[in-house]
C-alpha positions in Angstrom: -4.5 30.4 -9.8 -8.1 29.2 -10.7 -6.5 25.6 -10.3 -4.7 26.3 -7.4 -7.8 27.4 -5.6 -10.0 24.5 -6.8 -7.1 22.0 -5.6 -7.3 23.9 -2.1 -11.0 24.0 -2.0 -11.2 19.9 -2.8 -8.7 19.3 -0.2 -11.1 21.5 2.3 -13.9 19.6 1.3 -12.3 16.1 1.9 -11.1 17.2 5.3 -14.6 18.5 6.3 -16.0 15.1 4.8 -13.7 13.0 6.9 -14.5 15.2 10.0 -18.2 14.6 9.6 -17.8 11.0 9.5 -19.1 9.0 12.6 -17.0 6.3 13.5 -18.6 3.3 15.3 -15.7 1.9 17.7 -16.5 -1.7 18.6 -15.0 -4.3 20.8 -15.9 -7.2 23.3 -15.8 -7.3 27.0 -12.0 -7.9 28.3 -10.0 -6.7 31.0 -9.0 -3.7 28.8 -12.8 -2.9 27.5 -15.7 -3.5 29.7 -19.1 -1.7 31.0 -18.9 0.6 34.0 -22.1 2.4 34.9 -23.5 1.7 31.5 -20.6 3.2 29.5 -18.0 1.2 27.7 -14.6 2.0 29.6 -11.5 0.4 30.4 -7.9 1.1 29.5 -8.3 0.2 25.6 -11.2 2.4 25.3 -9.6 5.2 26.8 -6.8 5.1 24.3 -9.5 4.6 21.3 -11.4 7.9 22.8 -8.2 10.0 22.9 -7.2 8.9 19.4 -10.6 9.6 17.9 -11.0 13.0 19.5 -7.4 13.9 18.6 -8.2 12.8 14.8 -11.4 15.4 14.9 -13.9 12.5 14.3 -17.3 12.0 16.0 -17.6 8.5 17.3 -19.9 6.0 19.1 -18.7 3.2 21.5 -20.6 -0.3 21.7 -19.7 -3.6 23.3 -20.7 -6.5 21.4 -19.9 -10.3 21.5 -16.7 -10.9 19.5 -18.4 -12.2 16.4 -20.7 -9.6 15.7 -18.1 -6.7 16.2 -15.7 -8.5 13.8 -18.4 -9.0 11.5 -19.5 -5.4 11.6 -15.5 -4.4 11.0 -15.3 -6.4 8.0 -18.3 -5.4 6.1 -19.3 -1.7 7.2 -17.4 1.2 6.4 -16.1 3.5 9.3 -16.2 0.8 11.9 -13.2 0.6 14.0 -12.5 -2.5 16.0 -10.3 -3.0 18.9 -8.3 -5.2 20.4 -8.0 -7.4 17.3 -4.9 -9.5 16.9 -2.8 -8.8 13.7 -2.5 -12.3 11.9 -1.4 -13.4 8.7 -4.8 -14.4 8.0 -6.3 -11.2 8.6 -3.8 -8.8 7.4 -5.5 -8.2 4.0 -9.0 -7.9 5.5 -8.2 -4.8 7.6 -6.6 -1.5 7.4 -4.3 -1.5 10.6 -4.2 1.8 12.5 -1.6 1.0 15.6 -0.8 -1.6 18.1 -1.9 -1.4 22.0 0.2 -4.2 23.0 1.3 -7.9 22.5 -0.9 -10.4 24.2 0.2 -13.8 25.4 -2.4 -16.6 26.3 -2.3 -19.6 28.4 -4.5 -22.5 29.1 -6.2 -22.6 32.3 -7.9 -25.4 34.2 -9.6 -26.0 37.7 -6.7 -27.0 40.0 -9.0 -29.6 41.5 -9.2 -31.2 38.3 -6.4 -33.9 38.9 -8.3 -35.8 35.8 -6.7 -32.9 33.4 -3.2 -33.4 32.7 -1.7 -31.2 30.1 2.0 -30.6 29.4 1.7 -30.2 25.6 -0.7 -29.1 23.2 -1.2 -32.6 22.1 -2.5 -33.4 25.6 -4.6 -30.5 25.5 -6.6 -31.9 22.2 -8.0 -34.7 24.7 -9.9 -32.1 26.8 -12.9 -29.8 25.8 -11.8 -26.3 25.5 -14.0 -23.3 25.9 -13.4 -20.5 23.2 -15.2 -17.2 22.0 -16.9 -17.5 18.4 -14.6 -16.7 15.5 -11.7 -14.8 17.8 -7.9 -15.7 17.5 -8.0 -18.7 20.0 -11.2 -20.0 18.1 -9.4 -19.9 14.9 -6.3 -21.0 16.1 -7.2 -24.2 18.0 -9.5 -25.3 14.7 -6.2 -25.0 12.8 -4.5 -27.2 15.3 -7.2 -30.1 15.3 -8.9 -29.4 18.5 -12.2 -31.5 18.0 -13.7 -30.6 21.6 -14.1 -27.1 21.4 -16.9 -25.5 22.9 -18.1 -22.2 21.4 -19.7 -19.2 23.4 -20.3 -15.7 22.7 -18.6 -14.0 25.7 -15.4 -14.7 27.9 -17.6 -14.7 30.8 -19.5 -17.8 29.5 -16.9 -19.7 29.1 -15.4 -18.9 32.5 -18.5 -20.4 34.1 -18.5 -23.3 32.1 -14.9 -24.0 33.4 -16.2 -23.3 36.9 -19.3 -25.6 36.5 -17.1 -28.2 35.2 -19.1 -28.2 31.9 -15.7 -27.6 29.9 -12.3 -28.5 31.3 -9.9 -25.9 29.8 -10.0 -22.2 28.8 -7.5 -20.1 26.7 -6.7 -16.7 28.4 -4.5 -13.9 28.9 -3.5 -13.5 32.5 -5.3 -10.3 33.1 -8.5 -11.6 31.5 -8.2 -14.5 33.9 -7.9 -11.9 37.0 -10.8 -10.1 35.8 -13.2 -12.9 34.9 -12.3 -14.5 38.5 -13.5 -11.3 40.1 -16.7 -11.0 37.9 -17.5 -14.5 38.7 -16.9 -14.3 42.3 -14.3 -17.1 42.1 -10.9 -17.2 43.7 -8.1 -17.3 41.4 -6.1 -19.8 43.6 -8.5 -22.0 42.3 -7.1 -22.0 38.9 -4.1 -23.4 37.4 -2.3 -22.4 34.4 -1.2 -25.6 32.6 0.3 -24.4 29.1 1.4 -21.3 27.4 0.3 -21.1 24.0 3.4 -19.5 22.6 2.3 -19.5 18.9 -0.5 -17.5 20.2 1.3 -14.5 21.3 -0.1 -11.7 19.1 0.1 -7.9 18.5 -3.4 -6.4 19.5 -4.3 -3.5 17.3 -7.5 -1.0 16.3 -8.1 -1.6 12.6 -10.7 -0.4 10.3 -12.6 -2.7 7.3 -11.3 -2.4 4.1 -14.3 -0.3 2.9 -13.5 2.6 5.6 -12.1 5.5 3.2 -8.3 6.1 3.3 -8.6 9.7 4.7 -10.5 8.3 7.8 -8.1 5.5 8.5 -5.0 7.9 8.0 -6.2 10.7 10.3 -7.1 8.0 13.0 -3.4 6.3 12.3 -1.7 9.9 12.6 -3.3 10.6 16.1 -2.7 7.2 17.4 1.1 7.5 16.3 1.3 11.0 18.4 -0.1 9.6 21.2 2.0 6.5 21.1 5.2 8.3 20.6 4.5 10.8 23.7 4.3 7.3 25.9 0.8 7.9 26.8 -0.5 4.7 25.1 1.8 2.5 26.6 1.3 4.2 30.2 -2.6 3.8 29.9 -2.3 0.1 29.0 -0.2 -0.7 31.8 -2.4 1.0 34.2 -0.1 4.0 34.9 -0.9 7.7 35.3 
């Protein structure tokens, strides 16, 4: 009987310990996560907040350059990063919580740039391409031998370089291209999609670094799965009520 009570007590203490953890949820500015009235908002952020609330975990939200968010998630406990592409290179570096959606990336240029002609990945290597430091696109282009990669901290910085003709190409998902046009005050009709990067189609997840306790990960994972099974995650990410 005493042993049973000890097991119950330890389980209760572990549960309280997980509940007392404050999760730092970190991300970058995209069409799914952004600042609005000084608060981190967007569909992906809404999903993260609902997940952590259902898991009974205290949390704080922060919007950072991708390299900073990625570094924190890799090296600090109780840091939840979203939306991070799940790739073979990253598989063993994170504890994966759940999938938001799949994302497809395209190369864009200014339509007026008749000097930029791209019909293959080989063609694209001849031009300067703007990327965000250490994100999936940066890693992919480096691995494919792109030598004219221009690195910035934020997507909007790359987009402005494209508009000012400092770079010739930029890899973006369609939704981000639309939101960046709006943010920069550019008519999206002035952009031209020149190549779909099929190899870059990726599943975007929320994930913890390896130093986060398994109990925190499991509570978050279980909460997310319930929301996804209910169909709520898909509706929010697609902008449906």
